[in-house]
C-alpha positions as a printed NumPy array, in Angstrom:
array([[-18.594, -58.559, -12.334],
       [-21.276, -57.919,  -9.782],
       [-22.617, -54.362,  -9.25 ],
       [-22.409, -52.851,  -5.745],
       [-25.733, -52.945,  -3.912],
       [-26.249, -49.191,  -3.995],
       [-25.606, -49.161,  -7.742],
       [-28.229, -51.872,  -8.304],
       [-30.872, -49.495,  -7.04 ],
       [-29.792, -46.706,  -9.39 ],
       [-31.978, -46.56 , -12.422],
       [-33.559, -44.254, -14.899],
       [-37.265, -43.839, -15.264],
       [-38.427, -42.303, -18.473],
       [-41.256, -39.821, -18.254],
       [-42.049, -38.144, -21.479],
       [-39.   , -36.38 , -22.908],
       [-36.977, -36.117, -19.676],
       [-35.187, -38.696, -17.58 ],
       [-35.278, -38.949, -13.8  ],
       [-32.454, -40.512, -11.82 ],
       [-33.649, -42.675,  -8.956],
       [-31.206, -43.332,  -6.114],
       [-31.632, -45.144,  -2.856],
       [-31.107, -43.113,   0.328],
       [-27.468, -44.137,   0.933],
       [-26.438, -43.38 ,  -2.636],
       [-28.098, -39.942,  -2.443],
       [-26.285, -39.146,   0.81 ],
       [-22.971, -40.332,  -0.656],
       [-23.384, -38.143,  -3.753],
       [-24.386, -35.195,  -1.531],
       [-21.307, -35.597,   0.691],
       [-19.024, -35.864,  -2.347],
       [-20.584, -32.712,  -3.839],
       [-20.055, -30.802,  -0.559],
       [-16.418, -31.925,  -0.283],
       [-15.659, -30.949,  -3.894],
       [-17.369, -27.57 ,  -3.407],
       [-15.412, -26.972,  -0.191],
       [-12.081, -27.806,  -1.841],
       [-12.828, -25.527,  -4.806],
       [-13.834, -22.676,  -2.483],
       [-10.66 , -23.147,  -0.402],
       [ -8.532, -23.055,  -3.587],
       [-10.335, -19.87 ,  -4.66 ],
       [ -9.602, -18.179,  -1.316],
       [ -5.981, -19.302,  -1.42 ],
       [ -5.576, -17.831,  -4.907],
       [ -7.247, -14.555,  -3.844],
       [ -4.844, -14.089,  -0.914],
       [ -1.874, -14.643,  -3.247],
       [ -3.222, -12.006,  -5.636],
       [ -3.768,  -9.483,  -2.808],
       [ -0.268, -10.085,  -1.395],
       [  1.32 ,  -9.294,  -4.747],
       [  0.191,  -5.669,  -4.524],
       [ -0.391,  -3.511,  -7.543],
       [  1.812,  -4.883, -10.351],
       [  1.724,  -1.541, -12.193],
       [  3.67 ,   0.249,  -9.462],
       [  7.454,   0.09 ,  -9.494],
       [  9.143,  -1.448,  -6.462],
       [ 10.602,   1.05 ,  -4.036],
       [ 14.266,   0.576,  -3.316],
       [ 15.136,   2.184,  -0.015],
       [ 18.593,   2.403,   1.414],
       [ 19.317,   3.114,   5.047],
       [ 22.275,   5.42 ,   5.475],
       [ 24.755,   5.71 ,   8.328],
       [ 24.236,   8.459,  10.933],
       [ 26.949,  10.592,   9.29 ],
       [ 25.426,  10.191,   5.816],
       [ 21.957,  10.964,   7.196],
       [ 23.287,  14.151,   8.816],
       [ 24.839,  15.183,   5.479],
       [ 21.456,  14.701,   3.743],
       [ 19.776,  16.72 ,   6.498],
       [ 22.203,  19.589,   5.876],
       [ 21.573,  19.446,   2.099],
       [ 17.95 ,  20.484,   2.675],
       [ 18.675,  23.195,   5.259],
       [ 17.902,  25.762,   6.57 ],
       [ 15.291,  24.221,   8.88 ],
       [ 12.74 ,  26.305,  10.777],
       [ 10.997,  23.864,  13.158],
       [  7.316,  22.958,  13.48 ],
       [  3.983,  23.972,  15.033],
       [  1.341,  22.023,  17.003],
       [ -2.145,  21.605,  15.502],
       [ -4.768,  19.649,  17.476],
       [ -2.032,  18.238,  19.706],
       [  0.   ,  16.899,  16.767],
       [  3.29 ,  18.408,  15.643],
       [  2.747,  19.887,  12.171],
       [  4.985,  21.702,   9.647],
       [  5.102,  25.495,  10.085],
       [  4.297,  26.056,   6.421],
       [  2.563,  23.993,   3.798],
       [  5.236,  24.076,   1.103],
       [  8.61 ,  23.481,   2.765],
       [ 10.201,  20.037,   2.664],
       [  9.564,  18.24 ,   5.964],
       [ 12.121,  16.026,   7.738],
       [ 10.262,  13.323,   9.712],
       [ 12.516,  12.202,  12.553],
       [ 12.53 ,   8.681,  13.995],
       [ 11.63 ,  10.077,  17.448],
       [  8.321,  11.446,  16.09 ],
       [  9.362,  15.102,  15.797],
       [  9.733,  16.975,  12.534],
       [ 11.518,  19.947,  11.003],
       [ 10.356,  22.107,   8.104],
       [ 12.823,  23.402,   5.529],
       [ 12.604,  26.889,   4.073],
       [ 13.208,  25.295,   0.687],
       [ 10.11 ,  24.017,  -1.099],
       [  9.474,  21.756,  -4.058],
       [  6.252,  22.094,  -6.078],
       [  4.064,  19.125,  -6.887],
       [  4.013,  20.279, -10.512],
       [  7.675,  19.351, -11.091],
       [  7.803,  16.302, -13.385],
       [ 10.047,  14.163, -11.136],
       [  7.216,  12.593,  -9.098],
       [  5.988,   9.031,  -9.632],
       [  3.303,   7.012,  -7.817],
       [  4.749,   4.547,  -5.326],
       [  3.945,   2.357,  -2.311],
       [  6.927,   2.493,   0.031],
       [  7.026,  -0.197,   2.732],
       [  7.858,   2.45 ,   5.347],
       [  4.448,   4.17 ,   4.925],
       [  1.664,   1.916,   6.182],
       [ -1.307,   4.255,   5.858],
       [ -2.356,   7.765,   4.888],
       [ -5.421,   9.502,   6.298],
       [ -6.383,  12.726,   4.566],
       [ -8.491,  15.425,   6.188],
       [ -8.862,  18.614,   4.142],
       [ -5.373,  20.002,   3.517],
       [ -3.653,  17.806,   6.136],
       [ -2.556,  14.199,   5.717],
       [ -1.636,  11.924,   8.602],
       [  1.168,   9.549,   7.648],
       [  1.456,   6.211,   9.496],
       [  4.823,   4.452,   9.339],
       [  5.964,   0.876,   9.896],
       [  7.72 ,   2.028,  13.081],
       [  4.348,   2.89 ,  14.644],
       [  4.846,   6.666,  14.388],
       [  2.315,   9.055,  12.846],
       [  3.108,  12.458,  11.378],
       [  1.06 ,  15.369,  10.043],
       [  2.076,  16.896,   6.726],
       [  0.186,  19.048,   4.283],
       [ -1.184,  17.456,   1.125],
       [  1.162,  18.367,  -1.739],
       [  4.056,  18.931,   0.672],
       [  7.296,  16.978,   0.174],
       [  8.641,  15.009,   3.135],
       [ 11.653,  12.85 ,   3.957],
       [ 11.668,   9.929,   6.383],
       [ 14.852,  10.11 ,   8.468],
       [ 15.32 ,   6.333,   8.159],
       [ 15.412,   6.437,   4.349],
       [ 16.614,   9.913,   3.368],
       [ 17.459,   8.974,  -0.229],
       [ 13.759,   9.276,  -1.157],
       [ 11.456,  12.292,  -0.991],
       [  7.71 ,  11.604,  -0.73 ],
       [  4.533,  13.621,  -1.166],
       [  0.778,  13.   ,  -0.886],
       [ -0.788,  14.019,  -4.198],
       [ -3.283,  16.851,  -3.816],
       [ -5.222,  15.519,  -6.809],
       [ -5.412,  11.763,  -6.164],
       [ -4.249,  11.304,  -2.553],
       [ -1.667,   8.752,  -3.758],
       [  1.869,   8.603,  -2.405],
       [  4.381,  10.138,  -4.81 ],
       [  8.148,   9.781,  -4.64 ],
       [ 11.32 ,  11.158,  -6.163],
       [ 14.955,  10.398,  -5.466],
       [ 17.057,  12.778,  -3.408],
       [ 19.281,  13.295,  -6.471],
       [ 16.319,  14.374,  -8.62 ],
       [ 15.143,  16.787,  -5.929],
       [ 18.607,  18.317,  -5.516],
       [ 18.902,  18.779,  -9.315],
       [ 15.588,  20.679,  -9.284],
       [ 16.89 ,  22.837,  -6.432],
       [ 20.132,  23.527,  -8.292],
       [ 18.275,  24.534, -11.46 ],
       [ 15.865,  26.782,  -9.544],
       [ 18.751,  28.575,  -7.818],
       [ 20.501,  29.151, -11.171],
       [ 17.37 ,  30.384, -12.95 ]])
């Protein structure tokens, strides 16, 4: 079997203890192109794997199950957290009138503040990443909540709030870590019931 021409010019030249590979110009270019293609493919595979890892989110956080309720059911939930006292305007943004009352964030961008509060120290809270909350910007004691509907709301850090679209969950921005915390409506109502009894 006859060697290809480029392979005939490949040879080793011994110099002392090391070996030197001699290639003709075409063979060197071919090896260079192959090395670039292999490097490019490996880099592309690395980037593809990285995007899959980032899209998985944080595997330590539990998935958030949200349930949209009918208008009648939503109104019933709204009444469970009453009485409501309205809101104030700070720097042109509607803001809760107090920093402890549960806040109802309406779909139209307005909000109501309940007279009933729920402390951050109650052990029902867990860290979560709800799909309805797209970003949180914290400035001193206020947090601006961005939602997947394009609305933004001001709430106080450590203040519980309910999104009108998913009223079965109560959320809060942790005053210690800035993370989003959540509890179920049932857990919150049990805490309220116990506090009214005691």
